[in-house]
N, C-alpha and C positions, 0 to 999 in steps of 0.2 A: 344476760344481765346484767352486762357493763353498760350495754347504749340504757337498760330503761335507767339505771343511778343518775348514768350524766346528766338526763331529761326531769329528773326528780329535784337534782341541785342546781338545776338549769334554772327551774319553775321556780324553787326557796329565793333561789339570791336576786334573779328579777323580779318579786314581788319584793323582797326587803330591801332590794334598792329604789322601787319605786314606793314604796314609802317614805325613805329618807331624803328622795329630791324631793316629796310634797315641804319637810319642813324644812328644805337647805335657805338659806339666804339669795345665795345669787341666782338668774334664771338657769332655772334643770336644764336648758339646750347646755348650756359653759359646761356642767357638772356631766351631761349625758357622751359627750365631748370627750372630757377629762377619763372618763370609766373608759372608755369606748381605748385609748388608749394605753392607758394601764393593761386591760386584761389583751389588747393587742401584744406589746413587752412580757406579757408573764407566757404567755402561750408560745409565743419566739423563743422566749429565753430558755422556757421547758424543751423544746424541738432540735436546738443545739446542742444544750448539756445533758 
């Protein structure tokens, strides 16, 4: 059950991010790198605490 929920949230957020990237002023490459960094930080800090 948790896996289905995780996959669902992942698809929803990736869809939202894709729509947002289309409207952001700078090239989406830089936003993609930034989001990867933020996502990694959130994942790592959750593992630590």
